[in-house]
N, C-alpha and C positions, 0 to 999 in steps of 0.2 A: 248155559252161562258163558259169557265171553271170556276170552283168554285174558290173563293178568298182564298188565303193563308195568314195567319196572322204572323207577325214576331214581337216578343216583345224584344226590346234591352233595357237592364236594367243595369245601372252602378254598379259596385261592390263597396259596402261601399263608396258611392259617396262623402260625405263630407270628409271623411278621405282620399280618393284618390285625392281630390282637394288640400288638404293640402300639399301632396307629389310632386305635379307638380312643385312648385317653391322652395321647400325645400327637394332635393333628400336625405338628411341625415335621413329623416323619413322613408324611404322605408325599409320595413323588420322589423321595430320596433313597439312594441305594442303602439298604439295611440288611444285617445278617443276625440271626439269632443262634447262640452258641450252645453247646451241649453241657452236660455236667461239668463243673469245675472249669468252665469257659474253655473247654478243649477244642472241639470241632464245629464247623458250621453245619447246623442241622435244618435251617430254614433260611430262604433268601427272598427278598422283595424282587419284583420284576425288574427293577433298575439294577440290583445286584447281579441278577442273572445276566443281564445285558453286558455287564462288565466282564463276564467270563469267570465269575467265582463259582467253582464247583461245589456241590454239596458234599459234605464229609471231609473236606480239607482242614487240616489243623490250623487253628487261628494264628498261632505264632509264625506260621510260614508266610502268611499273607498280611500280617498286621500293618507293617510299614507301607506296602504299596496300597492297601485298602484306605489307610488313614490319608494318604495323599490324594486318593480318588474321592475323598469325602464320604467313605463308607462308615455308617453308624452301626456299632455292634451292641447287642443286648444279651444278658444272661437269660437262660430259660426261666420264665416267670410261670411255673407250672400252676400256681394257685389261680392266676389270672386266666390262663388258657382254659383250665377246667371250668371255671365259672362262666366264662363267655360261651364255651361249648355247650354247656347245659341250657343256657338261655337260647342259643341258636336251635338246638334240637326241639326246645319247647315250642318256639315259634312255629317251626316247620311241621310238628305234630298236629297243629291245628288246621292244616290245609288237606291232610290225607289221613284216613283212619288207620292205616297200617304203617308203622315205621320200624325199621330195623337199624339201631345205631351200630354201625360197622367199626368205627374208630372215633377218636376224639373230634375229627374234622369232617366226617362224611357219614351219610346214612342213606339207606335204601327206603324208598316209599313205593307203595303198591296200590294200584287202582284198577278197576275194570272198565274204566271209561275208554272210549275209543281215542286213538291218537288223532286229534284234530285241533282246530284253532282254539276251542274252548279249553282243552287240556293245556295247551301251550301257554294261553293266557293265564291259567291257574298257576302254572309254574313261575311265570313272570312275576305274578302277584306275591307269590311266596318268597321269590328272590329279593323282591323290593322290600318286603316286610323284614326280612333278615337284615338287609343293608341298612335300613332306616331305624330298625328296632334295636339291632345289636351293634351294627357298624362294621360287619364282616362280609365281603363279597363271596358269592358262591357261584359255581358253575354247575348247571343242570343238564343231565343227559337222560332222554327218554328212549326206551327200547323194549323189545319183547323179552329180553333176558338180562340177568344181572351182568354178565360178561359184556354184553353189547352196550349196556348202559354205561359201564366203566369206560369202554372205548370211546362212546359218544361224549362223555363228560370230559375226558382228557382232550378230545379234539376242540371242544368248545374252549377249554383253557387257553389253547394255543391260537385259536382264531377268532375268539370272542363273538361267536355267530349269534345273531338275534338277541343281542344284550345279555348274553350268558346262559341262554336256553336254546337246545336243539334236540331234535329227534333223530333216531337212527334211519327211519324211513326217508326223511327229508335229506339226510346227509347222503344216502345212497343216490337218491334222485338227483342231487345237485352235482355229485362228483363225476357222474358220467362214466365211472368205472368201478370196479370192486375196491371199496375203501380198505378192506382187510389186507390188500396187498401193500399198503402203506405203513402197516403196524408190524414192527419187528416182533418175533416170537417171544423175545425176552421181555416184552413190555405187556404181554398179556396177563391179565389178573388170573393167578392160579398157576402160572409157569415159573417165573422168577429167574434169577441169574444162575442158580445151580443146575437146574433142569435144562435150561436153554442151550448150552453147549452140546448136550446129548442129542437134542433134536436137531441142532444145526448140523451136526456130524452126519445126520441122515437126510440132509437136504430140505429139512423143514425150517424155513428161514422167516416166514411171515405167518401172520394170523390166517391168511388165505390157505397157505400150505397145510396148516394144522387142521383147519376146518375141513379140508378135502381128504384128510386121512380116514382110514377105516376105524370107526370107534371101537369095535371089538379087538382089533389088532393093537390099538393104543392101550386099551385095558390090559391086555396080556403082557405088553412089553413094559408098561410104565405103571399106571395106577388107575383105579376107578375115578379118582378125582380128576385126572387129566382127560379121561373118557368123557366125563361130564362137561369139561371145558369144550371139548369137540362138539358136543350136542348143542351147547349153549351158543357157539359160534354159528351153528346152523339155524338158530332161532328157537330151539326147544328148551324151555326153562326146566332146569333139573338140580339147581343148587338151592337147598333149603336154608331157612333162616338159622343164624347162629345166635348164641346168647349175646344179650346187649353188652357192647364193649364197655359201658360205663358201670354196670352193676351186674353183669352176668355171672353165673356159677362156674366155677372151675371144677371139672371132673377128674382130672389126672394129676395136676400139681398146681402149687401156689408158690410163687417166687418173688423175693425181694432181693435186689442187688444194686449196688452203688459203686461209683468211682470215688476213691478217696482224694480230697484235696491235698494231702501230704501222704507219701508212701508210708506203709506200716512195716516194721521190721521185726517186732517182738510178738510172741504169742499172746501176752496179757492184753496188749492193745488190740489185737485182732479179736480176742474173745469179747472185748467191749463192743466192737462193731457188729459181730455176729449176733450178740444179745439184742441189740437194737433192731437189727433186721428181722431176727426171728419174732419179736414181738409185733412188728409190722405186718408180718405174714400171718400170725396167729389171729390178729384182729380180722383179717379177711376170712380166715377160716371159721371163726366163730359167727361172723355175720352171715355166712351162707349156710350155717348149721352142719358143718362137716367135721370129721375126725381124720387125723393122719396117723400113719404107722411107721413111716420113715422120715428122717431128717437128714438132708444132703446139704453139705457146705462146699464151696469152691472159692479159690483164691487165685489171683494171677498177678504177674509182674508186667511191667511195661517192656517194650522191645529193647534189646541191647544192641541191635545193629541198625544202621541208617536205613536199610530197606524195610524195617518193620518187623524183621524176624528176630528169633532169639528170646522169645517169650517163655516163661516158666508158669505152669499151671499145677495146682495141687487140688485134691478133692478128697472128701471123706463122707462116710454116712454112718448113721446110728439107727438101728432098728429098735423101735420102742417095744417093750414087753406086751403093751396092749395099745389099741388105737387111743389117741388122746387129743384133747384141745386145751390142756392145761398149759399156760404160758410158762410156768416154772419148769415142768417137765420138758417141754420142747426147747427152752433156752439152755437147759442143762444138757440136752442131746447135741445141740449145735456146738457147744463148747467142746463136749467129748469128741465130736466128729473131727475137730481140727487138732486135737491135742497130739503133739509129737510129730506133726506132718510138716510144719513150716521148715523151710531150708535156711540154715544159718547164713546170714549175709545177704539174702535176697530181700529186696524192697517191693512189697506187694502194693499194687495201685488199685485193685478191685477185689471185692469179695461179695458173696451172696449166699442166701439160705433158701432151700427148696423144700416144701412140705410135700411128700409123695405118698402114694398109696392111699388116696382119699376115699372115704366113704360117708354116706349120709348118717348123721348121728341118731336120728329117729329110726332108721331102718336097721341099725346094727343091733342084732339080737343073738348074742353068743350063748354058748353053754355056760352053766354056772362055773365061776371061777376064772372066766376069761372076759369078764366085763371091762368095758372101756375105762381108761383113767380120765375121769371127767374133771373139768375145772370146778374147784370148790367155791367159787364166788369171786376169787381174785380177779380173774380176767374181766368179769362183768363190772366189778368196781372201777377198774382201770378205765374201762371204756366209758362208763358214765362220767367220770372225772374229766377225760380227755374231751368228751363231747361238750361239757359245760365250761371248761377253763382253757382248752386248746392243747396241742401236743407238747411233749416234753415237761409237762407239770408234775407227773408222777410216772413211775415205771420201775421196772426191774433193772438194776445196774445203771448204765448211762442213759437209759430211756427216761430217767427221771432227773437228769442234770442238763439244764438248758443253757443256751447261749444268752447273749445280751443284745440289747438294741433290736435291730431288724431281724436278728437271728434267734430270737427267744422261742421260736416254734421248732427249733432243731437242738441237737445236742451241743454242748459247749467243747466237744473234743476237738483236737487239732486235725483229725481226718475228716471231719464233717464237710460235706459238699460245699464248694466255694462258688459264689455267684456275685462277683464284685461289680458287675454292671447291670444289676437287675433293676427293672423299673418298678414303679409303685404297684402294689397289689390293691388296686382301687376297689375291688368288689368284695374283698374278704377281710380287710384289715381297717378298722375304725380310724387308726392314726395314719393311714396312707390314703385316705379317700382323696379324690380329685376335688379340688377347690376352683370355683368359677367365680370370678369378680366382674361385675357389671360396670 
């Protein structure tokens, strides 16, 4: 059997591209998409990148200059992005039998066909189908391993080779030198910004340097994961598929966290938010058929100094008597975990709930007297109502109090996420569908 060939399809500036699908006037204009509560820049169009707008910069710091430069800002439209992502993945799944959805904007495809003109044309046809059927441009990298496919795809994004598709073999042939020498070690998939300084301190500055290291020595000093990265850079595939990023099962923890639109200073209001987040996490827990034994909550303030330091964080946990998927039990545990921990006078801007120590509900077979505290039917009823009528129609506490107008799919609380520049949710809301006039 021939060796597998990995194909990485990665959408170009995905959030920004999605905004252009139903608003063609944005095409060719500098545009940025902002994070929760319109805080920081999380996505940029090619024109915005050309203006030197960095990713992650707070919007208020560049607003005046950006508006003078004609930059268009949009709030994160998560409903639209998720919908277009699902359509994009569905289109690509029709071209290759094996698909691993790695994130909302990229997926790995696997084939055992040789890397030749036929495979390249197949990838070009796939890219064209996504562009014309969904409206999102993608860059495609073909390589013998996932890590090399990532590198190839990133190179395609920068150079737009062969109309958005290229292979590692052709890249090596055209470069005339080792392309891995041009890749910083911090930019390698599986390394990241935290590990990179440690590698650089030992003279490992590029992907070529890491590839040439002894894999066994890398495993002893760092990790098995980094050893696999070394082997992948050498052309040996050894990174297995992960759970689908869209509907995969979480085996260690499930988390729901948000930034507040307005700071929270009192415990009663914080408990409202934690109840909402706990129920969001419980829905994911029950959908994958799991139980949790520990509920962890955390809250954080904003920085008190201009350099971004001076943040205050608190956390607490509550161990359940028995594993549970009961939303009432878990909501009570979340509120108990934060009780008495908030610091008077502090204004918290973020909070979250983590469900930990997960186990499979069907596989959990304890001794008599240690049975799980199972949902008595409330959670299933809430899920059915939510599926039929939408979020925030019914729930425990503030999960059943909804906002008005465009925000009736969220709670009506003052701390609810702010998205003042959000575009229409054309694919998920009847009252926001795009209208075309002939």
